[in-house]
Residue frames relative to the residue before (quaternion, step in Angstrom):
aa qw qx qy qz dx dy dz
M 1.0000 0.0000 0.0000 0.0000 0.00 0.00 0.00
K 0.5599 0.6083 -0.4078 0.3875 3.58 1.20 -0.50
K 0.6698 0.5062 -0.3211 0.4382 3.54 1.00 -0.75
F 0.6045 0.5496 -0.3231 0.4776 3.49 1.22 -0.65
I 0.6488 0.4873 -0.3266 0.4846 3.68 0.91 -0.84
N 0.6582 0.4963 -0.3260 0.4627 3.65 0.88 -0.86
N 0.6892 0.4690 -0.3109 0.4564 3.60 0.92 -0.68
L 0.5642 0.5669 -0.3756 0.4682 3.53 1.21 -0.39
K 0.6553 0.5076 -0.2977 0.4736 3.54 0.88 -1.10
R 0.7451 0.4528 -0.2588 0.4157 3.61 0.89 -0.79
Y 0.8007 0.2983 -0.1325 0.5024 3.53 1.02 -0.77
Y 0.4090 0.7256 -0.4843 0.2677 3.67 1.10 0.00
K 0.5928 0.5848 -0.3248 0.4485 3.53 1.08 -0.82
Y 0.6527 0.4911 -0.3100 0.4866 3.64 1.04 -0.83
A 0.6284 0.5526 -0.3225 0.4424 3.54 0.99 -0.83
I 0.6776 0.4627 -0.2813 0.4976 3.53 0.90 -1.02
Y 0.6765 0.4784 -0.3305 0.4520 3.72 0.76 -0.71
S 0.6741 0.4878 -0.3135 0.4575 3.51 0.98 -0.81
A 0.6356 0.5389 -0.3207 0.4503 3.57 1.05 -0.71
K 0.6066 0.5067 -0.3345 0.5132 3.58 1.19 -0.65
A 0.6330 0.5400 -0.3336 0.4433 3.57 0.84 -0.81
D 0.6784 0.4971 -0.2865 0.4589 3.57 0.91 -1.02
L 0.6383 0.5353 -0.3195 0.4516 3.59 1.02 -0.77
K 0.6572 0.4996 -0.2917 0.4832 3.55 1.02 -0.88
A 0.6589 0.5140 -0.3153 0.4497 3.58 0.93 -0.94
E 0.6079 0.6047 -0.3329 0.3924 3.55 1.07 -0.92
V 0.7872 0.2786 -0.1440 0.5310 3.64 0.87 -0.86
A 0.4134 0.7232 -0.4798 0.2755 3.60 1.11 0.18
G 0.7799 0.2873 -0.1413 0.5379 3.61 -0.63 0.91
S 0.6212 0.5420 -0.3653 0.4323 3.56 1.17 -0.26
Y 0.4616 -0.6678 0.4825 0.3288 3.68 -0.95 0.73
L 0.7242 0.4282 -0.2794 0.4628 3.66 0.84 -0.67
N 0.2620 -0.8027 0.4964 0.2016 3.60 1.36 -0.27
W 0.8539 -0.1024 0.0983 0.5007 3.58 -0.97 -1.01
L 0.4664 0.6825 -0.4408 0.3498 3.65 1.14 -0.14
W 0.5753 0.6009 -0.3568 0.4251 3.50 1.18 -0.62
W 0.6203 0.5374 -0.3591 0.4444 3.68 1.07 -0.56
V 0.6557 0.4756 -0.2935 0.5077 3.56 1.34 -0.35
L 0.6765 0.5336 -0.2644 0.4333 3.49 0.97 -1.07
D 0.6324 0.5691 -0.3317 0.4075 3.55 0.98 -0.97
P 0.7346 0.3447 -0.2843 0.5106 3.78 0.59 -0.82
L 0.5777 0.5693 -0.3925 0.4338 3.66 1.01 -0.42
C 0.6523 0.5337 -0.2889 0.4541 3.60 0.95 -0.94
F 0.6485 0.5178 -0.2779 0.4838 3.50 1.00 -1.05
M 0.6605 0.5084 -0.3047 0.4610 3.59 0.94 -0.91
L 0.6742 0.5105 -0.2886 0.4490 3.64 0.95 -0.73
I 0.6491 0.5002 -0.3128 0.4803 3.48 1.13 -0.81
Y 0.7010 0.4341 -0.3126 0.4717 3.66 0.83 -0.76
M 0.5544 0.5686 -0.3905 0.4656 3.59 1.17 -0.61
F 0.6550 0.5177 -0.3111 0.4542 3.60 0.79 -0.99
I 0.6675 0.5171 -0.2792 0.4573 3.60 0.79 -1.03
A 0.7575 0.4158 -0.2166 0.4542 3.59 0.64 -1.05
Q 0.7500 0.4440 -0.2029 0.4463 3.43 0.89 -1.17
V 0.7468 0.4027 -0.1759 0.4991 3.57 0.92 -1.07
V 0.7390 0.3798 -0.2393 0.5024 3.63 0.76 -1.07
F 0.8085 0.2763 -0.1572 0.4953 3.65 0.71 -1.06
R 0.3898 -0.7682 0.4529 0.2297 3.58 1.35 0.08
S 0.1430 0.8156 -0.5464 0.1254 3.57 0.86 1.05
K 0.2233 -0.7900 0.5620 0.1006 3.60 -0.99 0.81
V 0.2674 0.7765 -0.5227 0.2285 3.63 1.24 0.55
A 0.4937 -0.6589 0.4831 0.2979 3.59 -1.00 0.89
Y 0.8295 0.1054 -0.0796 0.5426 3.55 -1.10 0.74
F 0.1189 0.8840 -0.4516 0.0201 3.59 0.89 0.74
P 0.5844 0.5656 -0.3638 0.4542 3.61 1.07 -0.54
V 0.6613 0.4884 -0.3067 0.4798 3.58 1.06 -0.89
F 0.6320 0.5759 -0.3114 0.4147 3.47 1.07 -1.09
V 0.6757 0.4805 -0.2727 0.4880 3.61 0.96 -0.97
F 0.6795 0.5260 -0.3019 0.4129 3.61 0.82 -0.92
V 0.6338 0.5208 -0.3292 0.4677 3.51 1.06 -0.86
G 0.6636 0.5219 -0.2966 0.4465 3.59 0.94 -0.90
L 0.6976 0.4868 -0.2715 0.4502 3.50 0.98 -0.92
T 0.6128 0.5590 -0.3441 0.4399 3.54 1.15 -0.68
A 0.7063 0.4193 -0.2885 0.4921 3.58 0.78 -0.96
W 0.6149 0.5274 -0.3693 0.4554 3.71 0.89 -0.81
D 0.6876 0.5179 -0.3122 0.4020 3.66 0.62 -1.13
Y 0.6290 0.5182 -0.3289 0.4772 3.66 1.07 -0.72
F 0.6840 0.4570 -0.2939 0.4867 3.59 0.78 -0.96
N 0.6914 0.5155 -0.3130 0.3978 3.57 0.64 -0.96
K 0.6966 0.4907 -0.2607 0.4538 3.55 0.87 -1.02
N 0.6022 0.5639 -0.3139 0.4699 3.56 1.07 -0.86
V 0.7191 0.4835 -0.2309 0.4426 3.50 0.75 -1.22
T 0.6340 0.5229 -0.2906 0.4901 3.53 1.02 -0.95
A 0.7162 0.4395 -0.2863 0.4604 3.69 0.77 -0.83
S 0.6353 0.5849 -0.3623 0.3508 3.54 0.99 -0.69
V 0.5743 0.6292 -0.3754 0.3652 3.61 1.02 -0.63
K 0.8168 0.1718 -0.0851 0.5440 3.58 0.90 -0.83
I 0.3031 0.8041 -0.4845 0.1637 3.53 1.22 0.31
V 0.6230 0.5474 -0.3273 0.4529 3.59 1.13 -0.79
K 0.6913 0.4757 -0.2707 0.4717 3.53 0.80 -1.07
N 0.6640 0.4812 -0.3181 0.4758 3.66 0.98 -0.68
N 0.7298 0.3437 -0.2216 0.5479 3.64 1.29 -0.23
R 0.2029 0.8156 -0.5148 0.1690 3.58 1.22 0.62
A 0.5995 0.5794 -0.3773 0.4032 3.65 1.01 -0.57
I 0.6869 0.4394 -0.2415 0.5260 3.51 1.18 -0.71
V 0.6826 0.5229 -0.3032 0.4108 3.50 0.78 -1.03
S 0.6892 0.5317 -0.2308 0.4348 3.53 1.09 -1.05
K 0.7267 0.4546 -0.2263 0.4626 3.56 1.27 -0.52
I 0.8078 0.1224 -0.0048 0.5767 3.51 0.95 -1.03
Y 0.4633 -0.6471 0.5082 0.3291 3.51 -1.19 0.28
I 0.1777 0.7360 -0.6424 0.1187 3.47 -1.06 0.91
P 0.5161 -0.6249 0.4644 0.3570 3.59 -0.84 1.05
K 0.4782 -0.7097 0.4302 0.2873 3.55 -0.71 1.17
Y 0.6271 0.5506 -0.3783 0.4005 3.66 0.93 -0.53
I 0.5194 0.6358 -0.3923 0.4149 3.51 1.26 -0.27
L 0.5659 0.5976 -0.3392 0.4555 3.53 1.26 -0.52
I 0.6496 0.4982 -0.2721 0.5057 3.46 1.16 -1.02
L 0.6339 0.5479 -0.3221 0.4407 3.56 0.95 -0.96
Q 0.6510 0.5037 -0.3143 0.4730 3.60 0.97 -0.90
K 0.6558 0.4977 -0.3366 0.4570 3.64 0.85 -0.87
S 0.6623 0.5206 -0.3162 0.4363 3.58 0.93 -0.95
F 0.5794 0.5708 -0.3655 0.4527 3.63 1.17 -0.62
V 0.6479 0.5384 -0.2977 0.4492 3.58 0.99 -0.97
L 0.7328 0.4442 -0.2171 0.4676 3.45 0.91 -1.08
L 0.5794 0.5397 -0.3866 0.4728 3.60 1.25 -0.50
F 0.6324 0.5395 -0.3514 0.4307 3.61 0.91 -0.86
K 0.6972 0.4445 -0.2844 0.4851 3.62 0.91 -0.87
M 0.5945 0.5391 -0.3516 0.4819 3.60 1.17 -0.58
F 0.5945 0.5745 -0.3402 0.4481 3.63 1.11 -0.71
I 0.6300 0.5365 -0.3007 0.4742 3.55 1.11 -0.96
S 0.6914 0.4851 -0.2817 0.4554 3.61 0.93 -0.94
W 0.6361 0.5249 -0.3533 0.4417 3.51 1.07 -0.61
I 0.5909 0.5357 -0.3705 0.4760 3.62 1.17 -0.72
L 0.6660 0.5177 -0.3128 0.4365 3.65 0.97 -0.73
V 0.5850 0.5461 -0.3308 0.5001 3.45 1.26 -0.72
V 0.6555 0.5029 -0.3151 0.4670 3.71 0.89 -0.76
I 0.6293 0.5252 -0.3190 0.4758 3.58 1.08 -0.82
L 0.6636 0.5066 -0.2972 0.4633 3.54 0.94 -0.87
M 0.6329 0.5357 -0.3302 0.4511 3.49 1.08 -0.77
F 0.6689 0.4585 -0.3246 0.4868 3.62 1.02 -0.55
I 0.6162 0.5653 -0.3427 0.4282 3.58 1.09 -0.85
F 0.7728 0.3514 -0.1539 0.5056 3.58 0.96 -1.06
K 0.4120 -0.7628 0.4240 0.2620 3.58 1.37 0.26
V 0.1279 0.7937 -0.5617 0.1951 3.51 0.82 1.17
P 0.4060 -0.7195 0.5000 0.2598 3.66 -0.62 0.98
I 0.1855 -0.8122 0.5477 0.0768 3.50 -1.02 0.91
S 0.0445 -0.7956 0.6034 0.0307 3.59 -0.92 0.79
L 0.7334 -0.4460 0.3198 0.4011 3.54 -1.40 0.01
N 0.5036 0.6402 -0.4175 0.4029 3.55 1.32 -0.10
V 0.5016 0.6530 -0.4475 0.3490 3.63 1.16 -0.24
F 0.6051 0.5853 -0.3563 0.4054 3.58 1.18 -0.46
W 0.5272 0.5964 -0.4280 0.4280 3.53 1.31 -0.03
F 0.4054 0.7330 -0.4307 0.3360 3.57 1.40 -0.12
I 0.6645 0.5505 -0.2867 0.4161 3.54 1.05 -0.98
P 0.7199 0.3992 -0.2752 0.4965 3.68 0.71 -0.90
I 0.6075 0.5513 -0.3611 0.4434 3.59 1.09 -0.42
M 0.6334 0.5397 -0.2710 0.4838 3.43 1.15 -0.98
V 0.6295 0.5423 -0.2982 0.4698 3.61 1.04 -0.78
T 0.6619 0.4888 -0.2814 0.4937 3.48 0.98 -0.97
L 0.6258 0.4975 -0.3642 0.4778 3.68 0.90 -0.81
Y 0.6346 0.5122 -0.3573 0.4553 3.74 0.82 -0.87
L 0.7117 0.4826 -0.2915 0.4191 3.64 0.61 -1.06
I 0.6525 0.4998 -0.3225 0.4695 3.58 0.91 -0.87
T 0.6922 0.5120 -0.2684 0.4319 3.54 0.97 -0.88
F 0.6347 0.5155 -0.2814 0.5022 3.48 1.12 -0.90
G 0.6815 0.5178 -0.3061 0.4168 3.55 0.85 -0.92
I 0.6527 0.5023 -0.2816 0.4922 3.53 1.03 -0.88
C 0.6767 0.4981 -0.3085 0.4458 3.56 0.87 -0.88
T 0.6383 0.4864 -0.3700 0.4680 3.70 0.93 -0.60
I 0.6523 0.4955 -0.3452 0.4580 3.64 0.88 -0.65
L 0.6594 0.4954 -0.3010 0.4787 3.68 0.95 -0.95
M 0.5945 0.5615 -0.3870 0.4261 3.61 1.01 -0.78
H 0.6966 0.5110 -0.2928 0.4097 3.51 0.76 -1.08
F 0.7273 0.4213 -0.2369 0.4872 3.60 0.85 -0.99
G 0.5888 0.5833 -0.3622 0.4263 3.60 1.16 -0.43
I 0.5481 0.5809 -0.3792 0.4673 3.60 1.26 -0.40
F 0.7948 0.3414 -0.1657 0.4736 3.69 0.75 -0.96
I 0.7419 0.3698 -0.2014 0.5218 3.62 1.13 -0.52
E 0.2897 -0.8179 0.4638 0.1789 3.64 -0.03 1.13
D 0.7103 0.4726 -0.2377 0.4644 3.56 1.11 -0.76
L 0.4412 0.7224 -0.4597 0.2685 3.59 1.23 -0.07
A 0.5800 0.5743 -0.3960 0.4207 3.58 1.01 -0.71
N 0.6785 0.4961 -0.2995 0.4515 3.64 0.76 -0.88
I 0.6183 0.5456 -0.3094 0.4736 3.54 1.10 -0.84
V 0.6967 0.4884 -0.2827 0.4428 3.56 0.85 -0.97
Q 0.6016 0.5762 -0.3232 0.4490 3.49 1.20 -0.81
I 0.6136 0.5434 -0.3061 0.4843 3.62 1.01 -1.00
L 0.7349 0.4465 -0.2482 0.4460 3.57 0.75 -1.22
L 0.5923 0.5475 -0.3739 0.4578 3.67 1.10 -0.61
K 0.6714 0.5062 -0.3161 0.4394 3.59 0.94 -0.91
L 0.6346 0.5050 -0.3345 0.4800 3.54 1.03 -0.69
T 0.6681 0.5002 -0.3137 0.4529 3.60 0.89 -0.93
F 0.5853 0.6022 -0.3733 0.3943 3.58 1.06 -0.64
Y 0.7119 0.4336 -0.2385 0.4983 3.49 0.95 -1.02
L 0.6994 0.4156 -0.2948 0.5012 3.64 1.13 -0.33
T 0.5810 0.5859 -0.3683 0.4283 3.72 1.11 0.22
G 0.4371 -0.7211 0.4814 0.2392 3.69 1.00 -0.10
I 0.1286 0.8106 -0.5565 0.1293 3.55 0.88 0.97
F 0.8300 0.1441 -0.0184 0.5385 3.62 0.77 -1.03
Y 0.6940 0.3145 -0.2690 0.5891 3.63 1.25 0.54
Q 0.5192 -0.6100 0.5223 0.2925 3.45 -1.38 0.48
I 0.3791 -0.7275 0.5255 0.2256 3.61 -0.69 1.09
S 0.5533 0.6120 -0.3799 0.4183 3.60 1.12 -0.45
R 0.6375 0.5495 -0.3073 0.4441 3.58 1.20 -0.50
I 0.5526 0.5666 -0.3902 0.4704 3.50 1.26 -0.21
P 0.5603 -0.6420 0.4059 0.3303 3.59 -0.89 0.99
K 0.4681 -0.6744 0.5011 0.2737 3.54 -1.11 0.77
P 0.5713 -0.0869 -0.8140 -0.0594 1.77 -2.18 1.17
Y 0.4438 0.7528 -0.4327 0.2216 3.59 1.23 -0.30
S 0.6198 0.5339 -0.3538 0.4535 3.64 1.01 -0.58
S 0.6544 0.5016 -0.3042 0.4771 3.57 1.00 -0.92
I 0.6300 0.5461 -0.3300 0.4426 3.58 0.97 -0.80
L 0.6585 0.5401 -0.2941 0.4337 3.51 0.93 -1.09
L 0.7014 0.4655 -0.2566 0.4749 3.56 1.01 -1.02
K 0.6879 0.4726 -0.3162 0.4511 3.60 1.01 -0.54
L 0.7854 0.3850 -0.1642 0.4560 3.52 0.97 -0.90
N 0.6845 0.3939 -0.2647 0.5535 3.58 1.33 -0.33
P 0.2997 -0.7999 0.4761 0.2090 3.66 -0.21 1.15
I 0.6252 0.5327 -0.3226 0.4704 3.60 1.08 -0.73
A 0.6177 0.5130 -0.3409 0.4888 3.63 0.96 -0.74
F 0.6570 0.4902 -0.3159 0.4779 3.68 0.93 -0.92
I 0.6906 0.4845 -0.3081 0.4398 3.63 0.76 -1.02
I 0.6204 0.5187 -0.3467 0.4752 3.70 0.92 -0.77
D 0.6768 0.4985 -0.2998 0.4511 3.54 0.83 -1.09
S 0.6455 0.5290 -0.3023 0.4604 3.63 1.12 -0.72
F 0.5911 0.5332 -0.3535 0.4914 3.57 1.07 -0.76
R 0.6840 0.5100 -0.2870 0.4354 3.60 0.75 -1.06
K 0.6301 0.5261 -0.3193 0.4734 3.63 1.01 -0.88
T 0.7547 0.4033 -0.2541 0.4507 3.63 0.68 -0.87
L 0.7395 0.4390 -0.2379 0.4515 3.57 0.96 -0.83
I 0.7805 0.3421 -0.1493 0.5015 3.57 1.04 -0.88
Y 0.8422 0.2759 -0.1108 0.4497 3.50 0.73 -1.07
Q 0.4655 -0.7509 0.3931 0.2548 3.54 1.36 0.58
T 0.5880 0.5261 -0.4179 0.4504 3.57 0.91 0.90
H 0.5395 -0.6427 0.4565 0.2958 3.56 -1.25 0.00
P 0.5315 -0.6209 0.4396 0.3724 3.69 -1.09 0.48
A 0.6159 -0.4958 0.4341 0.4318 3.51 -1.31 0.14
Y 0.4404 -0.7341 0.4540 0.2471 3.61 -0.43 1.34
F 0.6968 0.5163 -0.3013 0.3965 3.56 0.66 -1.14
Y 0.7225 0.4480 -0.2622 0.4566 3.54 0.84 -0.98
L 0.5694 0.5385 -0.3857 0.4869 3.67 1.17 -0.61
G 0.6971 0.4506 -0.3168 0.4589 3.63 0.74 -0.84
F 0.5845 0.5864 -0.3501 0.4381 3.58 1.12 -0.74
W 0.7317 0.4267 -0.2399 0.4744 3.57 0.75 -1.09
F 0.5799 0.5506 -0.3910 0.4557 3.55 1.12 -0.54
V 0.6528 0.4982 -0.2954 0.4883 3.61 0.98 -0.84
V 0.6124 0.5193 -0.3390 0.4903 3.65 0.96 -0.75
G 0.6542 0.5204 -0.3284 0.4398 3.59 0.85 -0.88
V 0.6344 0.5201 -0.3008 0.4863 3.54 1.02 -0.90
L 0.6749 0.4855 -0.2869 0.4759 3.63 0.86 -0.87
L 0.6442 0.5239 -0.3208 0.4556 3.58 0.90 -0.74
T 0.6636 0.5022 -0.2758 0.4810 3.44 1.06 -1.04
T 0.6817 0.4678 -0.3354 0.4516 3.61 0.84 -0.79
I 0.6440 0.5060 -0.3363 0.4650 3.63 1.01 -0.70
G 0.6745 0.4813 -0.3245 0.4562 3.68 0.88 -0.79
I 0.6623 0.4908 -0.3238 0.4644 3.59 0.95 -0.72
S 0.6211 0.5232 -0.3318 0.4800 3.63 1.04 -0.71
I 0.6612 0.4860 -0.3163 0.4760 3.60 0.81 -0.80
I 0.6731 0.4780 -0.3204 0.4645 3.68 0.87 -0.83
H 0.6323 0.5061 -0.3529 0.4685 3.69 1.01 -0.72
K 0.6910 0.4867 -0.3111 0.4346 3.57 0.95 -0.69
Y 0.8224 0.2825 -0.1201 0.4790 3.57 0.86 -0.81
E 0.4619 0.7372 -0.4347 0.2327 3.68 1.07 -0.29
N 0.6183 0.5695 -0.3597 0.4050 3.57 1.11 -0.49
S 0.6645 0.4778 -0.3051 0.4870 3.54 1.30 -0.34
Y 0.4581 0.7228 -0.4336 0.2824 3.65 1.23 -0.18
A 0.6522 0.5424 -0.3140 0.4264 3.50 0.91 -1.07
K 0.6623 0.5026 -0.3118 0.4598 3.61 0.97 -0.79
V 0.6575 0.5325 -0.3195 0.4268 3.63 0.94 -0.70
I 0.7331 0.4206 -0.2225 0.4860 3.50 1.04 -1.02
């Protein structure tokens, strides 16, 4: 981990600069410019609200906030994981010419998506005020939940990045698994409404379902997350990150030859 920390100190400025460049390039030439970062999550929220509330007649309290919280957390996880599989190959021009720790590419991508996620969380707060969601001190649990989400996501991405270099079909497999996970994560429905013990199993074995449920508990329902499982997934996130970084340190010299 000492090498990892030293590399972070050395290359974090590159990750920040590159993330800013990606954000600028993303809206360059667009008439609405940065407004797309607001409109994109809003449009998805309206679509899922229509499906769940009008088509399936959902009666979940504060439903717009409920959906937006789920979409915000899921979108961050989904886009990071999807990008990580081919991130080295997509940056072969950089990787083949200069040395850069390959997990810095994941860090850079996470900065881009964290910025967009920050905008979505601002929209969540605005919706909470519009729909008069009660607020309690439990909202401060948002911070450890967010840290846990970041660690879980970063750890999974580092491992997928490594295997994505050697397994060409991994991107397709990951897409299928993410689609399945989406429907098992409770983005627009309450997992607690699933008959037991299936609801408990989903919350215990699906970290993203647990994290989204925890966000909703603290932001909407004025309660706290399950302490044990939050700590458990935090530790899992640390372990996944440690494993992923160790694998990359061991094999990254061979990546340029493969791609």
